[in-house]
RODO-2510 file (C-alpha; in nm, 4 decimals, decimal comma):
residues 363
     n   res          X          Y          Z
     1     m    -7,5591    -3,0580   -22,7751
     2     r    -7,2553    -2,8578   -22,6720
     3     t    -7,2274    -2,4625   -22,7380
     4     r    -6,9671    -2,3083   -22,9497
     5     a    -6,8045    -2,1697   -22,6344
     6     q    -6,8137    -2,5394   -22,4793
     7     v    -6,6488    -2,6613   -22,7809
     8     l    -6,3775    -2,3856   -22,7826
     9     k    -6,3110    -2,4232   -22,4354
    10     n    -6,2601    -2,8134   -22,4667
    11     f    -6,0417    -2,7639   -22,7445
    12     k    -5,7882    -2,5178   -22,5762
    13     v    -5,7650    -2,7397   -22,2832
    14     q    -5,6954    -3,0258   -22,4737
    15     v    -5,4220    -2,8423   -22,6601
    16     v    -5,2803    -2,6983   -22,3389
    17     e    -5,2651    -3,0845   -22,2093
    18     f    -5,0924    -3,2044   -22,5222
    19     l    -4,8270    -2,9181   -22,5060
    20     c    -4,7513    -3,0008   -22,1613
    21     c    -4,7013    -3,3513   -22,2117
    22     f    -4,5268    -3,3128   -22,5252
    23     v    -4,2722    -3,0968   -22,3225
    24     l    -4,2498    -3,3750   -22,0718
    25     l    -4,1862    -3,6440   -22,3486
    26     l    -3,8766    -3,4254   -22,4861
    27     f    -3,7284    -3,4322   -22,1499
    28     y    -3,7752    -3,8109   -22,1126
    29     i    -3,6276    -3,8584   -22,4548
    30     q    -3,3019    -3,6494   -22,3477
    31     i    -3,2708    -3,8431   -22,0281
    32     c    -3,2957    -4,1829   -22,2098
    33     a    -3,0518    -4,0427   -22,4944
    34     a    -2,7905    -3,9412   -22,2253
    35     q    -2,8306    -4,2919   -22,0382
    36     n    -2,7719    -4,4409   -22,4043
    37     w    -3,1151    -4,6136   -22,3596
    38     f    -3,1810    -4,6313   -22,7343
    39     d    -3,0320    -4,9218   -22,9135
    40     r    -2,8904    -4,8454   -23,2376
    41     t    -2,8588    -5,2120   -23,3629
    42     n    -3,0022    -5,3007   -23,7206
    43     g    -3,3057    -5,5208   -23,5156
    44     t    -3,2235    -5,8332   -23,6717
    45     v    -3,2473    -6,2194   -23,5574
    46     r    -2,8779    -6,2296   -23,4981
    47     d    -2,9204    -5,9270   -23,2558
    48     v    -3,1684    -6,1025   -23,0466
    49     y    -2,9091    -6,2598   -22,8167
    50     n    -2,6538    -5,9858   -22,7953
    51     t    -2,7571    -5,8522   -22,4411
    52     s    -2,6216    -5,7917   -22,1161
    53     s    -2,9678    -5,7532   -21,9840
    54     c    -3,0917    -5,8834   -21,6209
    55     i    -3,2875    -6,1880   -21,8086
    56     p    -3,1659    -6,4988   -21,6762
    57     k    -2,9805    -6,7303   -21,9014
    58     p    -2,9921    -6,9220   -22,0971
    59     y    -3,1254    -6,6824   -22,3710
    60     a    -3,3254    -6,9627   -22,5850
    61     c    -3,6745    -7,0351   -22,6379
    62     p    -3,8833    -7,1746   -22,4849
    63     h    -3,7588    -6,9853   -22,1773
    64     p    -3,9131    -7,0972   -21,8204
    65     q    -3,9949    -6,7196   -21,7798
    66     i    -4,2214    -6,7025   -22,0907
    67     q    -4,5401    -6,9296   -22,0381
    68     f    -4,8502    -6,9736   -22,2314
    69     y    -5,1687    -7,0304   -21,9975
    70     l    -5,4654    -7,1627   -22,1792
    71     y    -5,7925    -7,0528   -22,0552
    72     t    -6,1420    -7,2049   -22,1548
    73     r    -6,5101    -7,1521   -22,0229
    74     r    -6,4468    -7,4977   -21,8395
    75     t    -6,0723    -7,3725   -21,6880
    76     q    -6,1501    -7,0210   -21,6163
    77     e    -5,9976    -7,0597   -21,2676
    78     h    -5,7648    -7,3192   -21,3482
    79     p    -5,5906    -7,2474   -21,6456
    80     e    -5,3791    -7,5159   -21,8414
    81     l    -4,9927    -7,4714   -21,9031
    82     i    -4,9226    -7,5384   -22,2607
    83     d    -4,5072    -7,6790   -22,3020
    84     s    -4,4422    -7,6381   -22,6524
    85     l    -4,1455    -7,8933   -22,6167
    86     d    -4,4225    -8,1558   -22,5469
    87     n    -4,6306    -8,2732   -22,8270
    88     n    -4,8785    -8,4074   -22,5981
    89     s    -4,9384    -8,1221   -22,4027
    90     l    -5,1841    -7,9717   -22,6354
    91     y    -5,3608    -8,3229   -22,6306
    92     n    -5,4079    -8,3102   -22,2417
    93     t    -5,5541    -7,9533   -22,2759
    94     l    -5,9518    -7,8520   -22,3774
    95     f    -5,8207    -7,6530   -22,6489
    96     n    -6,0742    -7,6612   -22,9332
    97     r    -5,9729    -7,5859   -23,2775
    98     k    -6,3293    -7,4753   -23,3691
    99     n    -6,3523    -7,1953   -23,1336
   100     p    -6,1990    -6,8613   -23,1915
   101     t    -5,8328    -6,8307   -23,0509
   102     k    -5,7145    -6,5307   -22,8964
   103     l    -5,3482    -6,4691   -22,7887
   104     v    -5,2968    -6,2174   -22,5322
   105     i    -4,9734    -6,0003   -22,4785
   106     h    -4,9713    -5,7803   -22,1847
   107     g    -4,7439    -5,4764   -22,1200
   108     f    -4,4555    -5,3951   -21,9181
   109     g    -4,5210    -5,4789   -21,5649
   110     g    -4,8361    -5,7173   -21,6354
   111     g    -4,9099    -6,0727   -21,6120
   112     r    -5,1990    -6,3450   -21,6278
   113     n    -5,3388    -6,2762   -21,3159
   114     l    -5,3468    -5,9136   -21,3449
   115     s    -5,5855    -5,6499   -21,5038
   116     p    -5,6450    -5,6051   -21,8096
   117     s    -5,5513    -5,9979   -21,8726
   118     t    -5,8140    -6,1032   -21,6164
   119     d    -6,0703    -5,8624   -21,6946
   120     m    -6,0279    -5,9219   -22,0754
   121     r    -6,0946    -6,2876   -22,0551
   122     k    -6,3803    -6,2632   -21,8455
   123     a    -6,5566    -6,0403   -22,1109
   124     y    -6,4771    -6,3069   -22,3963
   125     f    -6,6269    -6,5942   -22,1978
   126     t    -6,9532    -6,3760   -22,1453
   127     n    -6,9685    -6,3482   -22,4942
   128     g    -6,8910    -6,6921   -22,6251
   129     a    -6,6578    -6,9957   -22,6125
   130     y    -6,2910    -6,9273   -22,6810
   131     n    -5,9344    -7,0424   -22,6407
   132     i    -5,7581    -6,7554   -22,4702
   133     i    -5,4230    -6,7979   -22,4242
   134     i    -5,2169    -6,5772   -22,1934
   135     a    -4,8386    -6,5050   -22,2953
   136     d    -4,7335    -6,4217   -21,9574
   137     y    -4,3666    -6,2930   -21,9300
   138     g    -4,4520    -6,0999   -21,6270
   139     t    -4,1470    -6,2169   -21,4147
   140     l    -3,9190    -6,1712   -21,6975
   141     v    -3,9473    -5,8093   -21,7572
   142     r    -3,9169    -5,6252   -21,4125
   143     e    -3,7825    -5,3262   -21,2664
   144     p    -3,4977    -5,2332   -21,2247
   145     c    -3,4457    -5,4008   -21,5358
   146     i    -3,5524    -5,0999   -21,7498
   147     k    -3,2644    -5,1014   -21,9834
   148     q    -3,3807    -5,4483   -22,1153
   149     m    -3,7080    -5,3201   -22,2488
   150     e    -3,5787    -5,2133   -22,5843
   151     w    -3,4104    -5,6050   -22,6135
   152     a    -3,6909    -5,7944   -22,4078
   153     p    -3,9655    -5,7547   -22,6350
   154     r    -3,7777    -5,8976   -22,9565
   155     f    -3,6789    -6,2130   -22,7431
   156     c    -4,0407    -6,2493   -22,6174
   157     a    -4,1571    -6,2032   -22,9791
   158     f    -3,9179    -6,4594   -23,1038
   159     c    -4,0434    -6,7279   -22,8207
   160     i    -4,4027    -6,6383   -22,8837
   161     a    -4,3445    -6,6973   -23,2455
   162     q    -4,1794    -7,0384   -23,1484
   163     f    -4,5301    -7,1338   -22,9788
   164     i    -4,7155    -7,0178   -23,3137
   165     r    -4,5268    -7,2725   -23,4967
   166     y    -4,6023    -7,5353   -23,2414
   167     l    -4,9533    -7,4461   -23,2908
   168     s    -4,9440    -7,4686   -23,6676
   169     l    -4,7348    -7,8044   -23,6750
   170     h    -4,9602    -7,9738   -23,4177
   171     p    -5,2299    -8,1992   -23,5618
   172     r    -5,4553    -8,0740   -23,3001
   173     g    -5,3351    -7,7021   -23,3540
   174     i    -5,4227    -7,4194   -23,6007
   175     k    -5,2387    -7,1768   -23,8230
   176     a    -5,1540    -6,8308   -23,7278
   177     d    -5,4076    -6,7185   -23,9818
   178     k    -5,6631    -6,8319   -23,7203
   179     i    -5,4988    -6,6479   -23,4451
   180     h    -5,6202    -6,2981   -23,3187
   181     i    -5,3432    -6,1254   -23,1238
   182     v    -5,4412    -5,8648   -22,9110
   183     g    -5,1483    -5,6728   -22,7472
   184     y    -5,1444    -5,3549   -22,4976
   185     s    -4,8657    -5,1194   -22,4813
   186     i    -4,5101    -5,2991   -22,5427
   187     g    -4,7414    -5,6001   -22,6133
   188     a    -4,8384    -5,4597   -22,9097
   189     h    -4,5142    -5,3924   -23,0533
   190     i    -4,4292    -5,7763   -22,9375
   191     a    -4,7404    -5,8689   -23,1717
   192     g    -4,5896    -5,6961   -23,4498
   193     i    -4,2371    -5,8311   -23,4227
   194     i    -4,3498    -6,1908   -23,4038
   195     a    -4,4606    -6,1676   -23,7658
   196     n    -4,0988    -6,1079   -23,8800
   197     y    -4,0349    -6,4386   -23,6957
   198     l    -4,2843    -6,6430   -23,8762
   199     d    -4,2616    -6,8421   -24,1737
   200     p    -4,5622    -6,7603   -24,4287
   201     k    -4,5130    -7,1081   -24,5743
   202     i    -4,5124    -7,3183   -24,2656
   203     d    -4,7132    -7,1201   -23,9937
   204     g    -4,9263    -6,8894   -24,2473
   205     k    -4,9980    -6,5115   -24,1750
   206     l    -5,1358    -6,3861   -23,8674
   207     g    -5,5253    -6,3451   -23,8890
   208     r    -5,5734    -6,0457   -23,6838
   209     i    -5,3333    -5,7873   -23,4494
   210     t    -5,5386    -5,5467   -23,2120
   211     g    -5,2921    -5,3108   -23,0881
   212     l    -5,4101    -5,1161   -22,7747
   213     d    -5,2216    -4,7896   -22,7677
   214     p    -4,8637    -4,9191   -22,8923
   215     s    -4,5955    -4,7814   -22,6480
   216     i    -4,3824    -4,4729   -22,7893
   217     f    -4,0721    -4,5452   -22,5537
   218     f    -3,7786    -4,7511   -22,7132
   219     y    -3,9629    -4,7553   -23,0514
   220     m    -3,8532    -4,4133   -23,1963
   221     s    -3,5569    -4,5057   -23,3935
   222     g    -3,5528    -4,5359   -23,7780
   223     n    -3,5965    -4,9225   -23,7592
   224     r    -3,9586    -4,9554   -23,8032
   225     s    -3,9213    -5,3259   -23,7938
   226     r    -4,0052    -5,3122   -23,4147
   227     d    -4,3322    -5,1350   -23,4810
   228     v    -4,6576    -5,3310   -23,5248
   229     d    -4,7980    -5,1981   -23,8766
   230     a    -5,0451    -5,3394   -24,1607
   231     s    -4,7897    -5,5971   -24,2945
   232     d    -4,7933    -5,7921   -23,9648
   233     a    -5,1285    -5,9482   -23,9961
   234     h    -5,4106    -6,0053   -24,2757
   235     f    -5,6159    -5,7014   -24,0297
   236     v    -5,4427    -5,4879   -23,8187
   237     d    -5,6479    -5,2520   -23,5971
   238     i    -5,5093    -4,9952   -23,3792
   239     l    -5,6821    -4,8175   -23,0842
   240     h    -5,5132    -4,4836   -22,9568
   241     t    -5,5728    -4,3014   -22,6349
   242     g    -5,2404    -4,1856   -22,5172
   243     s    -5,0671    -4,0883   -22,8573
   244     g    -4,7632    -3,8996   -22,8777
   245     i    -4,7407    -3,9097   -22,4862
   246     l    -4,7004    -4,2706   -22,3981
   247     g    -4,8479    -4,3989   -22,6956
   248     q    -4,7356    -4,3825   -23,0617
   249     w    -4,8997    -4,1441   -23,3010
   250     g    -4,9567    -4,3330   -23,5777
   251     p    -5,1109    -4,4444   -23,8061
   252     n    -4,9714    -4,8083   -23,7732
   253     g    -5,2692    -5,0458   -23,8846
   254     h    -5,5265    -5,1186   -24,1741
   255     a    -5,7595    -4,8950   -23,9449
   256     d    -5,6459    -4,6531   -23,6461
   257     f    -5,9237    -4,5580   -23,4098
   258     y    -5,8308    -4,2224   -23,2105
   259     i    -6,0398    -4,2245   -22,9272
   260     n    -6,1509    -3,8719   -22,7864
   261     g    -5,8776    -3,7432   -23,0051
   262     g    -5,6135    -3,9962   -22,9113
   263     s    -5,4369    -3,8249   -22,6628
   264     s    -5,6336    -3,7058   -22,3606
   265     q    -5,9335    -3,9035   -22,2154
   266     p    -6,2378    -3,7920   -22,0473
   267     g    -6,2302    -3,8987   -21,6489
   268     c    -5,8077    -3,8911   -21,6551
   269     s    -5,7234    -3,6052   -21,4223
   270     g    -5,4957    -3,7179   -21,1701
   271     d    -5,3082    -3,5168   -20,8852
   272     s    -4,9974    -3,5031   -21,0986
   273     l    -4,9445    -3,5046   -21,4693
   274     f    -4,7854    -3,8251   -21,4564
   275     q    -5,1133    -3,9965   -21,3154
   276     t    -5,3100    -3,8170   -21,5912
   277     v    -5,1024    -3,9307   -21,8862
   278     a    -5,0817    -4,2896   -21,7424
   279     c    -5,4659    -4,3164   -21,6950
   280     d    -5,4858    -4,1892   -22,0738
   281     h    -5,2540    -4,4729   -22,1688
   282     t    -5,4443    -4,7529   -21,9968
   283     k    -5,7684    -4,6232   -22,0681
   284     v    -5,7603    -4,8164   -22,3897
   285     t    -5,7948    -5,1611   -22,1961
   286     p    -6,1544    -5,0797   -22,0381
   287     y    -6,2368    -4,9152   -22,3871
   288     f    -6,1733    -5,2581   -22,5485
   289     i    -6,2937    -5,4808   -22,2926
   290     e    -6,6376    -5,3045   -22,2891
   291     s    -6,6441    -5,3590   -22,6995
   292     i    -6,6403    -5,7283   -22,6513
   293     v    -6,9800    -5,7467   -22,4631
   294     s    -7,1586    -5,3832   -22,5393
   295     n    -7,4616    -5,3534   -22,6705
   296     r    -7,4042    -5,0054   -22,7446
   297     g    -7,0997    -5,0187   -22,9672
   298     f    -6,8479    -4,7660   -23,0175
   299     y    -6,9305    -4,6033   -23,3477
   300     a    -6,6448    -4,4478   -23,5392
   301     y    -6,6229    -4,2454   -23,8384
   302     p    -6,3753    -4,0465   -24,0312
   303     c    -6,2824    -3,6869   -24,0125
   304     p    -6,0799    -3,4425   -24,2300
   305     n    -5,8183    -3,3752   -23,9446
   306     l    -5,7898    -3,4030   -23,5546
   307     v    -5,8851    -3,0192   -23,5222
   308     s    -6,1871    -3,0812   -23,7386
   309     f    -6,2831    -3,3564   -23,4831
   310     l    -6,2221    -3,1813   -23,1821
   311     i    -6,4243    -2,8639   -23,2563
   312     g    -6,7020    -3,1020   -23,3596
   313     w    -6,6867    -3,0263   -23,7607
   314     c    -6,7089    -3,3852   -23,8928
   315     n    -6,9919    -3,4735   -24,1245
   316     p    -6,9581    -3,8543   -24,2216
   317     e    -7,1841    -3,9901   -24,4209
   318     d    -7,3811    -4,2826   -24,2691
   319     h    -7,2013    -4,5872   -24,4725
   320     e    -6,8981    -4,4702   -24,3320
   321     y    -6,9525    -4,5449   -23,9765
   322     v    -6,7839    -4,8529   -23,8156
   323     l    -6,7831    -5,0403   -23,4538
   324     m    -6,4563    -4,9931   -23,3060
   325     g    -6,3017    -5,2950   -23,0937
   326     e    -6,3449    -5,6651   -23,0814
   327     h    -6,6292    -5,6591   -23,3539
   328     v    -6,4729    -5,3911   -23,5995
   329     s    -6,5355    -5,4845   -23,9574
   330     h    -6,2146    -5,6075   -24,1400
   331     k    -6,2808    -5,3869   -24,4357
   332     a    -6,2248    -5,0887   -24,2241
   333     r    -5,9157    -4,8651   -24,3576
   334     g    -5,7920    -4,5372   -24,2682
   335     i    -5,8102    -4,3024   -23,9811
   336     y    -6,1310    -4,3177   -23,7416
   337     y    -6,2467    -4,0802   -23,4559
   338     v    -6,4799    -4,1805   -23,1602
   339     r    -6,6071    -4,0253   -22,8653
   340     t    -6,6713    -4,1827   -22,5161
   341     n    -6,8405    -4,1229   -22,2109
   342     p    -6,6135    -4,0504   -21,9034
   343     q    -6,7513    -4,3172   -21,7079
   344     v    -6,8792    -4,6750   -21,7672
   345     p    -7,0500    -4,7468   -22,0013
   346     f    -6,8004    -4,5873   -22,2162
   347     a    -6,9813    -4,6523   -22,5573
   348     q    -7,2230    -4,3911   -22,6773
   349     g    -7,3728    -4,6031   -22,9180
   350     d    -7,5080    -4,5412   -23,3026
   351     p    -7,4986    -4,1341   -23,3632
   352     r    -7,7025    -4,2582   -23,6441
   353     k    -8,0063    -4,3728   -23,4155
   354     r    -7,9728    -4,0690   -23,2122
   355     r    -7,9917    -3,8368   -23,5211
   356     k    -8,3192    -4,0067   -23,6411
   357     t    -8,4572    -3,9681   -23,2698
   358     n    -8,3969    -3,6085   -23,2814
   359     n    -8,5201    -3,5507   -23,6149
   360     s    -8,8670    -3,7560   -23,5354
   361     t    -8,9045    -3,5387   -23,1953
   362     t    -8,8739    -3,2130   -23,4104
   363     t    -9,1194    -3,2538   -23,6801
***
C-alpha cells in the first residue's frame, strides 16, 4: 500500500506535468489561430465539399483512397476489399452476419497494416469469430496536408456512412445497430460524425461507438456536431489517456473512463515533453486491445472528482465497479476511474478480490 507521502508526491508530479502540457497546448492553439487552421463553418453537409485541401478530386463517395477491408478468421492475412458500388462484392466475401461486426477507424497517419489496427484485429480473433472491417483512409490524410484535418474527417465520415448504408440495404448485410465502431483519436470523432449522416429509418442507429482518446485538436470550436457524444449510438464508451493535452477532456459518452486520471500514463516518460504527451495519447490503444483478451480485467469505479482519485480517497461500493474496454456493461453510466500497471499486463484485476484476500490474511 502506498504511503501518504508517496501519494502526495505522485499527485504533485501529475499536477506539474499537467500544467506544463497545458501551457504547451495554449501555445499550440495560438499558432493554429494565427494560421487560421480552425474552421468557422457551420459543419453542415453542404460544407463537406467546400474545401481547397490536397485531397484529390473528385470529392465524391465512394473515394478510391477510402477503402474497406474485411478480415475474418480465415482471411486474416488476405483481407477482402468490399466495393460499395458492387452489389455482388459482399456476396463474394466471407462476411457472416451472425458474427459480431467491428468497424475500426484509425487515427491520423494510420492504416490497416499499421498498429493499432493490426494488433486490434489479432486480439479479436484470439477471442472469437468476428467481421473486422478496417476503414483505411491512410493515404488520404498525409503530411503536409495538415490544414485539411478539420475537413477530411467529415469527408471520411460521409463516405463511411455511405458504406454503412450499403451494408444496411444489402440482403446479406446488417443494420447499423449491429455495428460496433472503434475509433482512435480523430477516428473517434469520425465515428461520431457518421451518425449525422445516417437515416435511422433506413440504416438504424449505430449499436456502439468506442472512442479511444478522442483528439482535442480541430474540435475545440462551438460546433459540437463534430464531437463524438452519447447521442451518436445506442451506447458510447470513451477511454481517456491524454485528456486536455492531445485528447479531449470530455465527458463525451454514456460512460467515460479516465485511466490513471486521464492525462498522465505510467511508463510514459520520453526524452522530450512531446514524446511524453504523445505516449499518453497513444497508450489508450494497448489498454483497449488488452481488454479484449484479458482474464484480469480493467475494473473501474466512480469517484467524487479527479483530485479524490489521485490521492486515493475513493470509496466505491462493490456494485459500482464496472469492466472497462471491450466487455463493458452497456448499462454503465457516468464517469469512472481506473488504475493500470506501468507495463504489460496493464490490467490490475478486480480490487474487490484483493480486498477479500487481504482481509482473510489479516484475520
